[in-house]
C-alpha atoms as one frame of an Amber mdcrd trajectory, in Angstrom:
protein
   0.000   0.000   0.000   1.428   3.379  -0.881   1.858   5.942   1.845   0.340
   9.413   1.898   1.159  12.636   3.684  -1.750  14.213   5.538  -2.517  17.893
   5.986  -0.837  17.664   9.409   2.451  18.041   7.509   4.490  21.035   8.695
   6.720  21.144   5.585   9.847  20.473   7.606  11.665  19.122   4.514  13.076
  15.990   6.193  11.086  13.321   4.332  11.791  14.233   0.710  15.551  13.508
   0.703  15.011  10.223   2.591  12.833   8.651  -0.124  14.915   6.206  -2.195
  12.272   6.177  -4.961  11.917   9.946  -5.290   8.198   9.543  -4.604   7.918
  12.566  -2.299   7.481  16.023  -3.758   6.428  19.458  -2.592   2.734  19.955
  -3.261   0.752  23.207  -3.268   0.089  23.092   0.488   2.355  20.361   1.880
   4.537  17.497   0.754   2.825  14.707  -1.184   3.659  11.164  -2.253   3.359
   9.836  -5.787   1.727   6.426  -5.202   3.136   5.006  -8.429   6.663   5.472
  -7.030   6.034   4.600  -3.351   7.093   1.089  -2.301   7.082   1.815   1.456
  10.850   1.398   1.007  10.416  -2.314   0.190  13.607  -3.387  -1.547  15.605
  -0.596   0.069  14.950  -0.630   3.819  13.013  -2.618   6.437  10.813   0.368
   7.305   9.600   3.408   5.372  12.261   6.055   5.851   9.845   8.980   5.584
   7.767   7.575   8.451  10.875   7.169  10.592  12.032  10.770  10.176   8.647
  12.528  10.257   8.467  14.640  13.442   4.657  14.940  13.399   3.676  11.368
  12.453   1.601  12.404   9.434   2.466   9.627   6.959  -0.027   6.741   7.173
  -0.732   4.028   4.632  -3.093   5.150   1.901  -6.122   2.814   1.707  -6.802
   4.098  -1.816  -3.752   2.128  -3.001  -3.875  -1.357  -1.454  -0.780  -3.399
  -2.348   0.686  -6.603  -0.998   4.324  -6.995  -0.032   4.844  -8.916  -3.297
   3.283  -6.081  -5.320   5.501  -3.537  -3.566   8.537  -5.710  -4.321   7.520
  -5.930  -7.996   7.099  -2.142  -8.108  10.578  -1.735  -6.578  12.011  -4.040
  -9.245  10.328  -2.048 -12.029  11.568   1.246 -10.609  15.147   0.050 -10.259
  15.416  -1.938 -13.487  18.113  -0.866 -15.884  16.741   1.021 -18.904
C-alpha cells in the first residue's frame, strides 16, 4: 500500500531527501507522495524512511492504493530496473 502525507504536515523538509524512490514532492500546500513510485521502502529498507524521520507522524498508509508486499517488491524491481 502506498503511503500518503496528511494535511498535518508542517513542511519540515526531512522526508523528501530520505525517499529512495523519489516519490515525495512538494505539493501546493504540503509534501505529497506519488503512489506510483512509493514502495514503502520495500527493496531498500526494512521500514519506510519517511515515516521514521517525520516529526509529526503524518504519513499513514493510503487505503486508496492497497498493495501486498509482493506487489511492492515488484514495483521496486520495475523502478530500479536498468533502462
